[in-house]
VEXDREN-2710 file (C-alpha; in Angstrom, 1 decimal):
% VEXDREN-2710
k/r/px/py/pz
1/MET/107.9/95.6/101.5
2/ILE/109.2/99.0/100.5
3/SER/107.8/101.6/102.8
4/SER/108.2/104.3/100.2
5/LYS/107.7/104.2/96.5
6/PHE/110.4/105.6/94.2
7/ILE/109.6/107.1/90.8
8/LYS/112.1/106.8/88.1
9/PRO/112.4/109.5/85.5
10/ALA/110.5/107.7/82.8
11/LEU/107.3/108.3/80.8
12/VAL/104.6/105.8/79.7
13/ALA/102.5/106.2/76.6
14/ALA/99.4/104.3/75.7
15/ALA/99.0/105.9/72.3
16/ILE/100.8/108.3/70.1
17/ALA/99.7/111.1/67.7
18/THR/102.1/112.6/65.2
19/ALA/102.1/115.2/62.3
20/LEU/104.2/115.5/59.2
21/ALA/105.9/118.6/60.6
22/GLY/105.2/117.9/64.2
23/GLY/106.5/115.9/67.1
24/VAL/105.3/113.1/69.3
25/TYR/102.4/113.4/71.6
26/THR/101.8/110.9/74.4
27/ALA/98.3/109.6/75.3
28/TYR/96.7/107.8/78.1
29/ALA/94.2/105.5/77.3
30/LYS/85.3/117.2/93.9
31/SER/85.3/115.5/97.0
32/THR/84.1/116.8/100.3
33/PRO/86.0/116.4/103.6
34/VAL/84.3/114.0/106.0
35/GLN/86.0/114.7/109.2
36/ASP/85.5/117.8/111.3
37/ALA/87.8/117.9/114.4
38/PRO/87.7/120.9/116.6
39/ALA/89.4/123.9/114.9
40/ALA/92.3/125.6/116.7
41/PRO/94.6/128.5/115.8
42/ILE/97.7/126.5/114.7
43/VAL/100.3/128.9/113.2
44/ASN/101.2/132.5/113.5
45/GLN/101.5/133.6/109.9
46/SER/102.7/137.1/110.6
47/LYS/106.3/136.1/110.6
48/LEU/108.3/133.1/109.5
49/PRO/106.2/129.9/109.6
50/ASP/106.1/128.3/113.0
51/PHE/104.8/124.7/113.2
52/THR/105.3/124.2/116.9
53/VAL/101.6/124.6/117.8
54/LEU/100.6/122.3/114.9
55/VAL/103.0/119.6/116.0
56/ASP/101.9/119.9/119.6
57/HIS/98.2/119.8/118.7
58/TYR/98.1/117.1/116.0
59/GLY/101.4/115.3/116.2
60/LYS/100.0/112.9/118.7
61/ALA/97.5/111.7/116.0
62/VAL/100.4/110.5/113.7
63/VAL/101.3/106.8/114.1
64/ASN/104.0/104.5/113.1
65/ILE/102.9/101.4/111.2
66/SER/105.0/98.3/111.0
67/MET/104.1/95.2/109.0
68/VAL/105.3/91.6/108.7
69/LYS/104.6/89.4/105.6
70/LYS/105.5/85.8/106.4
71/ALA/107.5/83.6/104.1
72/HIS/105.4/82.1/101.4
73/LYS/105.4/80.5/98.0
74/GLU/104.3/82.2/94.9
75/LYS/103.8/81.3/91.2
76/VAL/106.4/82.4/88.7
77/ASP/105.0/83.4/85.4
78/SER/106.0/85.5/82.4
79/PRO/105.3/89.2/82.7
80/PHE/104.3/89.0/79.0
81/GLY/101.5/86.6/79.7
82/ASN/101.3/82.9/78.6
83/LEU/103.8/83.0/75.8
84/PRO/104.8/79.7/74.1
85/PRO/107.8/78.1/75.8
86/ASP/110.1/78.7/72.9
87/GLN/109.3/82.4/72.8
88/ALA/109.7/82.7/76.6
89/GLU/113.0/80.9/76.4
90/ILE/114.3/83.2/73.7
91/LEU/113.5/86.3/75.8
92/LYS/115.0/84.7/78.9
93/ARG/118.3/84.1/77.1
94/PHE/118.6/87.8/76.2
95/GLY/118.2/88.9/79.8
96/PHE/114.5/89.6/80.2
97/PRO/113.3/89.1/83.8
98/ILE/111.5/85.9/85.1
99/PHE/110.3/83.9/82.1
100/GLY/109.5/80.4/81.9
101/GLY/106.3/79.3/83.1
102/ASN/104.2/78.3/86.0
103/GLY/106.7/77.3/88.6
104/GLU/107.0/78.4/92.2
105/ARG/109.5/80.3/94.2
106/THR/109.8/80.8/98.0
107/VAL/109.6/84.4/99.0
108/PRO/111.4/85.1/102.3
109/GLU/109.7/87.0/105.2
110/GLU/109.4/90.7/104.6
111/ARG/109.2/93.5/107.2
112/GLY/108.5/97.2/106.6
113/THR/107.5/100.4/108.3
114/GLY/105.5/103.4/107.3
115/SER/103.3/106.1/108.8
116/GLY/99.6/106.8/109.1
117/PHE/97.3/109.2/110.9
118/ILE/94.2/108.8/113.1
119/ILE/91.0/110.4/111.6
120/SER/88.5/109.4/114.3
121/SER/88.7/108.9/118.1
122/ASP/87.7/105.2/117.8
123/GLY/90.9/104.3/116.0
124/LEU/90.2/104.8/112.2
125/ILE/93.5/105.3/110.4
126/LEU/94.5/106.4/106.9
127/THR/97.7/105.3/105.3
128/ASN/99.2/104.2/101.9
129/ALA/98.1/100.9/100.5
130/HIS/101.7/99.9/99.8
131/VAL/102.5/100.2/103.5
132/VAL/100.1/97.4/104.5
133/ASN/99.4/95.5/101.3
134/GLY/99.9/91.8/101.8
135/ALA/100.7/92.1/105.4
136/ASP/100.0/89.1/107.7
137/GLU/100.6/91.2/110.9
138/ILE/100.2/95.0/111.4
139/THR/101.4/96.8/114.5
140/VAL/100.3/100.4/115.1
141/ARG/102.4/102.4/117.6
142/LEU/101.3/105.7/119.1
143/THR/103.5/108.6/120.2
144/ASP/102.9/107.5/123.9
145/ASP/104.5/104.1/123.0
146/ARG/101.2/102.2/123.2
147/GLU/100.9/99.4/120.6
148/PHE/97.8/98.0/118.9
149/ARG/97.2/95.2/116.5
150/GLY/95.9/96.8/113.2
151/LYS/93.3/95.4/110.9
152/VAL/93.0/96.4/107.2
153/LEU/89.4/97.3/106.5
154/GLY/90.2/97.7/102.8
155/LEU/92.7/99.2/100.4
156/ASP/92.9/100.5/96.8
157/THR/96.2/100.0/95.0
158/GLN/95.3/102.3/92.1
159/THR/95.1/105.4/94.4
160/ASP/97.4/103.8/97.0
161/ILE/95.0/104.4/99.9
162/ALA/94.3/102.0/102.8
163/VAL/92.0/102.2/105.8
164/VAL/93.3/100.5/109.0
165/LYS/91.4/100.1/112.3
166/ILE/92.7/99.6/115.9
167/ASN/90.5/98.8/118.9
168/ALA/90.9/101.9/121.1
169/LYS/88.9/104.8/122.4
170/ASP/89.4/108.5/123.0
171/LEU/92.3/108.8/120.7
172/PRO/93.7/112.1/119.3
173/TYR/92.8/112.7/115.7
174/VAL/93.5/115.1/112.9
175/ARG/91.3/117.6/111.1
176/LEU/90.9/117.0/107.3
177/GLY/91.0/120.0/104.9
178/ASN/90.0/120.6/101.3
179/SER/92.8/119.8/98.9
180/ASP/91.0/121.6/96.1
181/ASN/91.9/124.9/97.9
182/VAL/95.7/124.1/98.0
183/LYS/97.8/126.9/96.4
184/VAL/101.2/126.6/94.8
185/GLY/103.7/128.3/97.1
186/GLU/102.0/127.9/100.4
187/TRP/103.8/126.4/103.4
188/VAL/103.2/122.8/104.4
189/ALA/104.6/120.3/106.9
190/ALA/104.9/116.6/107.0
191/ILE/105.0/114.3/110.1
192/GLY/106.0/110.7/109.8
193/SER/108.6/108.0/110.6
194/PRO/111.4/108.2/108.1
195/PHE/113.7/105.2/108.5
196/GLY/111.7/104.4/111.7
197/LEU/112.4/107.7/113.4
198/THR/108.9/108.3/114.7
199/ASN/107.2/111.7/114.8
200/SER/109.8/113.4/112.6
201/VAL/108.7/116.8/111.3
202/THR/109.8/118.4/108.0
203/ALA/108.5/121.5/106.2
204/GLY/108.5/123.1/102.8
205/ILE/106.2/124.6/100.2
206/VAL/103.8/123.3/97.6
207/SER/105.7/123.1/94.3
208/ALA/102.9/122.2/92.0
209/LYS/99.4/120.8/91.8
210/SER/97.7/118.0/89.7
211/ARG/101.0/116.3/88.8
212/ASN/100.6/113.3/86.5
213/LEU/103.1/110.5/87.3
214/PRO/103.9/107.4/85.3
215/ASP/101.2/104.7/85.9
216/GLU/99.3/107.0/88.2
217/ASN/96.6/108.5/86.0
218/LEU/93.9/108.5/88.7
219/VAL/95.7/110.7/91.2
220/PRO/96.5/114.5/90.6
221/PHE/99.4/114.6/93.0
222/ILE/100.4/117.6/95.1
223/GLN/104.1/118.1/94.6
224/THR/106.2/119.6/97.5
225/ASP/109.8/120.2/98.4
226/VAL/109.2/118.8/101.9
227/ALA/112.0/116.3/102.8
228/ILE/110.3/112.9/102.5
229/ASN/112.2/109.6/103.0
230/PRO/111.3/105.8/103.2
231/GLY/109.1/105.5/106.3
232/ASN/107.2/108.7/105.6
233/SER/104.8/106.9/103.4
234/GLY/101.2/107.2/104.6
235/GLY/101.9/110.1/106.8
236/PRO/99.9/113.4/106.7
237/LEU/100.7/116.6/104.9
238/PHE/99.5/119.6/106.9
239/ASN/98.7/123.2/105.7
240/MET/99.3/126.3/107.9
241/ASN/95.9/125.9/109.4
242/GLY/96.7/122.5/110.8
243/GLU/94.5/120.7/108.3
244/VAL/95.5/117.5/106.5
245/ILE/95.5/118.2/102.8
246/GLY/97.4/115.2/101.5
247/ILE/98.9/111.8/102.2
248/ASN/102.7/111.6/101.6
249/SER/103.1/108.8/99.1
250/GLN/106.0/109.0/96.7
251/ILE/109.4/110.6/96.1
252/PHE/111.4/111.2/93.0
253/SER/114.9/110.0/93.8
254/THR/118.0/108.5/92.0
255/SER/119.5/107.5/95.4
256/GLY/116.6/106.4/97.5
257/GLY/116.7/109.5/99.6
258/SER/115.0/112.9/99.5
259/MET/115.8/115.2/96.6
260/GLY/113.2/117.8/97.2
261/LEU/110.6/116.2/94.9
262/SER/107.8/114.7/97.0
263/PHE/104.3/113.8/96.1
264/ALA/101.2/113.6/98.2
265/ILE/97.7/112.2/97.4
266/PRO/95.1/114.9/97.7
267/ILE/93.0/114.3/100.8
268/ASN/89.8/114.7/98.8
269/ILE/90.7/111.7/96.7
270/ALA/91.6/109.7/99.9
271/THR/88.3/110.6/101.4
272/GLN/86.3/109.4/98.4
273/VAL/88.2/106.1/98.5
274/LYS/87.8/105.8/102.3
275/ASP/84.1/106.4/102.1
276/GLN/83.7/103.5/99.6
277/ILE/85.8/101.2/101.6
278/LEU/83.8/101.9/104.8
279/LYS/80.5/101.5/102.9
280/ASN/81.2/98.6/100.6
281/GLY/84.4/97.1/101.7
282/LYS/85.9/97.8/98.3
283/VAL/86.3/100.5/95.7
284/THR/84.2/100.4/92.6
285/ARG/85.1/102.6/89.7
286/GLY/83.3/103.9/86.7
287/ARG/84.4/103.1/83.1
288/ILE/83.2/104.2/79.7
289/GLY/85.8/102.3/77.6
290/VAL/87.8/104.9/75.7
291/MET/91.5/105.7/75.2
292/ILE/92.2/109.4/75.1
293/GLN/95.2/111.7/74.6
294/SER/95.9/115.4/75.1
295/LEU/94.7/117.8/72.4
296/THR/97.9/119.7/71.7
297/PRO/98.0/123.0/69.7
298/GLU/99.4/121.1/66.8
299/LEU/96.7/118.5/66.9
300/ALA/94.0/121.1/67.3
301/LYS/95.3/122.9/64.2
302/GLY/95.3/119.6/62.3
303/PHE/91.6/119.2/63.1
304/GLY/90.9/122.7/61.9
305/LEU/90.3/124.1/65.5
306/PRO/91.8/127.1/67.3
307/GLU/95.2/126.2/68.7
308/ASP/94.1/127.1/72.3
309/THR/91.3/124.5/72.3
310/LYS/91.4/122.4/75.5
311/GLY/90.3/118.9/75.4
312/ALA/91.0/115.2/75.0
313/LEU/91.2/113.3/71.7
314/VAL/89.5/109.9/71.6
315/SER/92.0/107.5/70.1
316/ARG/89.7/104.4/70.3
317/THR/86.6/103.1/71.8
318/ASP/86.4/99.5/73.1
319/LYS/83.9/97.2/71.4
320/ASP/80.6/96.9/73.2
321/SER/81.7/99.5/75.8
322/PRO/79.4/102.2/77.1
323/ALA/81.2/104.8/75.0
324/ALA/80.8/102.7/71.8
325/LYS/77.1/102.1/72.6
326/ALA/76.6/105.9/73.1
327/GLY/78.1/106.5/69.7
328/LEU/81.5/108.0/70.7
329/GLN/84.0/107.6/67.9
330/SER/87.8/107.6/67.3
331/GLY/88.7/111.2/66.4
332/ASP/86.1/112.8/68.7
333/ILE/87.4/115.6/70.9
334/ILE/86.0/115.7/74.4
335/VAL/85.9/119.3/75.6
336/GLY/83.5/119.1/78.6
337/VAL/82.1/116.7/81.2
338/ASP/78.7/117.4/82.7
339/GLY/78.9/121.0/81.6
340/THR/82.4/121.6/83.0
341/HIS/85.0/122.6/80.4
342/VAL/88.1/120.3/80.3
343/LYS/91.2/122.1/81.5
344/ASN/93.5/119.1/81.6
345/TYR/92.7/116.0/79.6
346/SER/94.0/113.8/82.5
347/ASP/91.1/115.1/84.6
348/ILE/88.6/113.1/82.5
349/PRO/89.7/109.6/83.6
350/ARG/89.5/110.7/87.2
351/GLN/86.0/112.2/86.8
352/ILE/84.8/109.0/85.1
353/SER/86.5/106.8/87.5
354/PHE/84.8/108.3/90.5
355/ALA/81.4/108.5/88.8
356/LYS/78.9/106.0/90.1
357/PRO/78.4/103.0/87.8
358/GLY/74.9/103.2/86.2
359/SER/74.9/107.0/86.3
360/THR/74.9/109.1/83.2
361/VAL/77.6/111.6/82.3
362/LYS/77.1/114.1/79.5
363/LEU/80.2/114.6/77.3
364/THR/80.6/117.7/75.3
365/VAL/82.2/116.5/72.0
366/ILE/83.6/118.2/68.9
367/ARG/83.0/116.1/65.8
368/ASN/83.8/117.4/62.3
369/LYS/84.2/120.9/63.8
370/LYS/80.7/120.8/65.3
371/GLU/79.9/120.6/69.1
372/ILE/77.5/117.9/70.2
373/THR/76.4/116.4/73.5
374/VAL/76.9/112.6/74.0
375/PRO/75.2/111.1/77.1
376/VAL/77.1/108.0/78.3
377/THR/75.9/105.5/80.9
378/VAL/78.9/104.8/83.2
379/GLY/79.9/101.1/83.4
380/VAL/81.9/99.2/86.0
381/ALA/85.7/99.1/85.6
382/ASP/86.2/95.3/85.9
383/GLY/89.3/94.9/83.9
384/LYS/87.6/92.7/81.4
385/THR/88.5/92.9/77.7
386/ASN/86.4/92.5/74.6
387/THR/87.4/89.9/72.0
388/LEU/86.3/88.9/68.4
389/LYS/84.8/85.5/67.7
390/ALA/87.3/83.2/66.1
391/GLY/87.0/82.9/62.4
392/GLU/85.2/86.1/61.8
393/GLU/87.8/87.4/59.4
394/SER/90.8/86.0/57.5
395/ASP/94.1/86.0/59.4
396/THR/96.4/86.1/56.3
397/PRO/98.4/89.3/56.3
398/LYS/98.3/91.4/53.2
399/ALA/101.4/92.7/51.5
400/GLU/102.8/96.0/52.8
401/ALA/102.4/99.1/50.7
402/LYS/104.0/102.6/50.7
403/ALA/101.9/105.5/51.8
404/GLY/103.3/108.3/49.6
405/LYS/105.3/111.2/51.1
406/LEU/104.5/110.1/54.7
407/GLY/107.3/107.6/54.4
408/VAL/105.8/104.5/55.9
409/SER/105.1/101.0/54.6
410/VAL/101.8/99.7/56.0
411/ARG/99.3/96.9/55.7
412/PRO/95.8/96.3/57.2
413/LEU/95.7/94.4/60.5
414/THR/94.6/90.8/60.3
415/ALA/91.7/89.6/62.4
416/LYS/94.0/88.2/65.0
417/GLU/96.1/91.3/65.1
418/ALA/93.0/93.5/65.4
419/LYS/91.8/91.4/68.3
420/LYS/95.1/91.8/70.1
421/ALA/95.4/95.5/69.4
422/GLY/91.7/96.1/70.3
423/THR/91.3/98.3/67.2
424/SER/91.3/98.4/63.4
425/GLY/93.9/100.2/61.4
426/LEU/97.1/99.9/59.5
427/LEU/100.2/98.1/60.9
428/VAL/103.5/100.0/60.2
429/GLY/106.2/97.8/58.8
430/ASN/108.8/100.5/58.3
431/ALA/109.0/104.2/58.9
432/THR/111.3/106.7/57.3
433/GLY/111.4/110.4/56.4
434/ALA/108.6/112.6/57.9
435/ALA/107.0/109.6/59.7
436/ALA/110.2/108.6/61.4
437/SER/110.9/112.2/62.3
438/ALA/107.5/112.5/63.9
439/GLY/108.1/109.4/66.0
440/ILE/106.2/106.7/64.1
441/ALA/108.0/103.3/64.4
442/SER/107.7/99.8/63.2
443/GLY/104.9/98.0/65.0
444/ASP/102.7/101.1/65.5
445/VAL/99.1/100.9/64.4
446/ILE/97.8/103.9/62.5
447/VAL/94.2/104.3/63.6
448/ALA/93.0/107.6/62.2
449/VAL/94.1/110.7/60.3
450/ASN/92.6/114.1/61.2
451/GLY/89.9/112.3/63.1
452/GLN/88.9/110.0/60.2
453/PRO/89.5/106.2/60.7
454/VAL/91.8/104.5/58.2
455/LYS/91.5/100.8/57.4
456/THR/93.2/100.6/54.0
457/VAL/96.3/102.0/52.4
458/SER/94.0/103.9/50.0
459/ASP/92.3/105.6/53.0
460/LEU/95.7/106.7/54.3
461/SER/96.8/108.0/50.9
462/LYS/93.6/110.0/50.4
463/ALA/93.8/111.4/54.0
464/ILE/97.3/112.9/53.5
465/GLU/97.0/114.0/49.9
466/GLY/97.6/117.7/49.4
467/LYS/98.0/118.4/53.1
468/LYS/101.1/120.1/54.6
469/GLN/100.3/119.1/58.2
470/ILE/98.1/116.3/59.5
471/ALA/97.2/114.7/62.8
472/ILE/97.9/110.9/62.8
473/LEU/96.4/108.9/65.6
474/VAL/98.7/106.0/66.4
475/GLN/98.4/103.1/68.9
476/ARG/101.5/101.6/70.3
477/GLY/101.9/98.8/72.8
478/GLY/100.1/95.6/73.8
479/ASP/100.7/92.1/72.5
480/GLN/101.7/93.4/69.0
481/MET/104.7/95.1/70.5
482/ILE/105.5/91.8/72.3
483/GLN/105.5/90.0/69.1
484/GLU/107.7/92.6/67.5
485/THR/110.1/92.2/70.4
486/ILE/110.0/88.4/70.0
487/LYS/110.7/88.8/66.3
488/ALA/113.6/91.1/67.0
489/VAL/115.0/88.7/69.6
490/LYS/114.7/85.8/67.2
491/GLU/116.6/87.8/64.5
492/ALA/119.2/88.7/67.1
493/GLU/119.5/85.0/68.2
494/ALA/119.9/83.9/64.6
495/LYS/122.7/86.4/64.1
496/ALA/124.3/85.3/67.3
497/GLN/124.1/81.7/66.3
498/GLN/125.7/82.5/62.9
499/LYS/128.5/84.4/64.7
500/ILE/129.0/81.4/67.0
501/LYS/129.1/79.1/64.0
502/ASP/131.6/81.3/62.2
503/ALA/133.7/81.5/65.3
504/SER/133.7/77.8/65.6
505/VAL/134.9/77.3/62.1
506/ARG/137.7/79.8/62.7
507/ALA/138.6/78.1/65.9
508/GLN/138.8/74.7/64.2
509/SER/141.0/76.2/61.5
510/ILE/143.3/77.9/64.0
511/ASN/143.4/74.6/66.1
512/SER/144.4/72.6/63.0
513/GLU/147.2/75.1/62.1
514/ALA/148.4/75.0/65.7
515/GLU/148.5/71.2/65.7
516/LYS/150.6/71.2/62.5
517/GLU/153.0/73.8/63.9
518/ALA/153.3/71.8/67.1
519/GLU/154.2/68.7/65.1
520/ASN/156.9/70.6/63.2
521/ILE/158.3/71.9/66.4
522/ILE/158.4/68.4/67.9
523/ARG/160.1/67.0/64.8
524/LYS/162.7/69.8/64.9
525/ALA/163.3/69.2/68.5
526/GLU/163.6/65.5/68.1
527/THR/166.1/66.0/65.2
528/ALA/168.1/68.5/67.2
529/ALA/168.1/66.3/70.2
530/GLY/169.3/63.3/68.1
531/GLU/172.1/65.3/66.6
532/GLN/173.2/66.6/69.9
533/ALA/173.1/63.1/71.5
534/ALA/175.4/61.7/68.7
535/SER/177.8/64.6/69.2
536/ASP/177.8/64.1/72.9
537/MET/178.5/60.4/72.5
538/LYS/181.4/60.9/70.1
539/ALA/182.9/63.4/72.5
540/ALA/182.5/61.0/75.4
541/GLU/184.3/58.2/73.4
542/GLU/187.1/60.5/72.6
543/ARG/187.4/61.5/76.2
544/ALA/187.4/57.8/77.2
545/HIS/190.1/56.9/74.7
546/SER/192.2/59.8/75.9
547/THR/191.8/58.8/79.5
548/GLU/192.6/55.1/78.6
549/ASN/195.9/56.1/76.9
550/THR/196.9/58.3/79.8
551/VAL/196.2/55.5/82.4
552/VAL/198.0/52.8/80.3
553/GLY/201.1/55.1/80.1
554/GLN/201.1/55.7/83.8
555/VAL/200.8/52.0/84.5
556/GLU/203.7/51.1/82.1
557/GLU/205.9/53.7/83.7
558/GLU/205.1/52.4/87.2
559/LEU/205.8/48.8/86.0
560/ALA/209.1/49.8/84.6
561/ALA/210.0/51.6/87.8
562/LEU/209.0/48.5/89.8
563/LYS/210.9/46.2/87.5
564/LYS/214.0/48.4/87.7
565/LYS/213.7/48.5/91.5
566/ALA/213.2/44.8/91.7
567/GLU/216.2/44.1/89.5
568/SER/218.3/46.4/91.6
569/LYS/217.2/44.6/94.8
570/HIS/218.0/41.3/93.1
571/GLU/221.4/42.4/92.2
572/GLN/222.0/43.6/95.7
573/ALA/220.8/40.2/97.1
574/ILE/223.2/38.3/94.9
575/GLN/226.0/40.5/95.8
576/ALA/225.3/40.0/99.5
577/VAL/225.3/36.2/99.1
578/MET/228.6/36.3/97.2
579/ASP/230.2/38.5/99.9
580/SER/229.1/36.0/102.6
581/LEU/230.7/33.1/100.7
582/PHE/234.0/34.7/100.3
END
């Protein structure tokens, strides 16, 4: 378990809108405090900020949370869903993570630590969901070193909020503030257990409000420059009045340590989640079934509206969704919710999410430059998707066609492709010129132009005819993108296989040449060796003959000397005999 989440500098887009002369625009498909602890004068604000009284008064309510997740087995499946084995194997070969089916792997025991804070005297604690999610054992340690076994009453991974309970009485607890009143530039302090160092205090200022982070579209984060590190997760963020205004949750870091970019969940959001958990044991969210994107000045101009118009452009409505049943359409511009004007399009998903299922929200919508009110009954966000019945339409792709000066080749979606994409429109096969410059790419689905749905090439051509600037609603992602990826991978694999084949042929040719060269070298060596051997033998024979002649001469000389010596001795002996006779 990672006790602190790290945000990488990346953006996620659910849909894209472009213009002929424009750029790329990304799209993304009030609470009341409940705790009222006794107020106390916390900080002297007449001089430099002094948090000593705050720490002394409320630091005892901040706890250290440690968790243990026992070793277990888990299923291993493709992150792209149940792809056919051949497709999964292709992706695996090219380095994509964990593909290949429904096997199991053993996950070793995990341990982690984080922070939390007591919100009631009977042991109710708020923390981050990622601090305790999946834990088999939770230990809560107070500043007086007492330890208690913690129980998770409920958690919500989408907002990263968890409620933990310990069996204790008369505990110190914090006072909750109102995060809606937070101002950029005000001083704040954090208390937590970075790297297990309990009750560590850091301070800074609020850097920004309502920050949207990748994959976190339900939380308008409070950004601070307070030093936050792993282990601070789940700890409180205090204002100068000693009130908790946020829960420290994430950091932006390239190293894993603090870089002065910290993000806290507004306490009002946490309170709403906490109330649902305590009441129902879970969090139920509202849903109307639309995908929206920011209405930029360029898009507003394309729709014939003032450039300063604030709102959210509807890119699509899900089939049979509350929005579709209410008559909401692709190309509608939502400018208000329940009489409140939209300031930031990302506020709409949050408002809808926290609306009670079954209640009615009144959306103020601009359609064809006219403002209308669309009542929508909020549904339950259950994660289910809508599908077409098999065989409703032909699944044979039509030929691609060029769409004039836009510079794209497109074709209508087949029934199967429309089912996967969840929308109708034109599939982009290739993009050049103005379309490519605006960010349109192969695999994108053109849904609408200037708010008008397009289903045929003729629709698209008529929509862009005679216009210098247009707003094109594009959907990107989903299974279609997966199939495009698979196609690209297959092409890459085919090229790689051809390269391997060519290399093999070249290698065989080189090997054959090498063998021939080796044979020539061996033959030359054998010839040279034979010639050298014959030369050596002749020289040896000559040396032998020379040696023989020398030896024979020496022997003959010795024999002659011996003979001469013998003859001399013989003559001497005869003479001696003769002398004795006479």
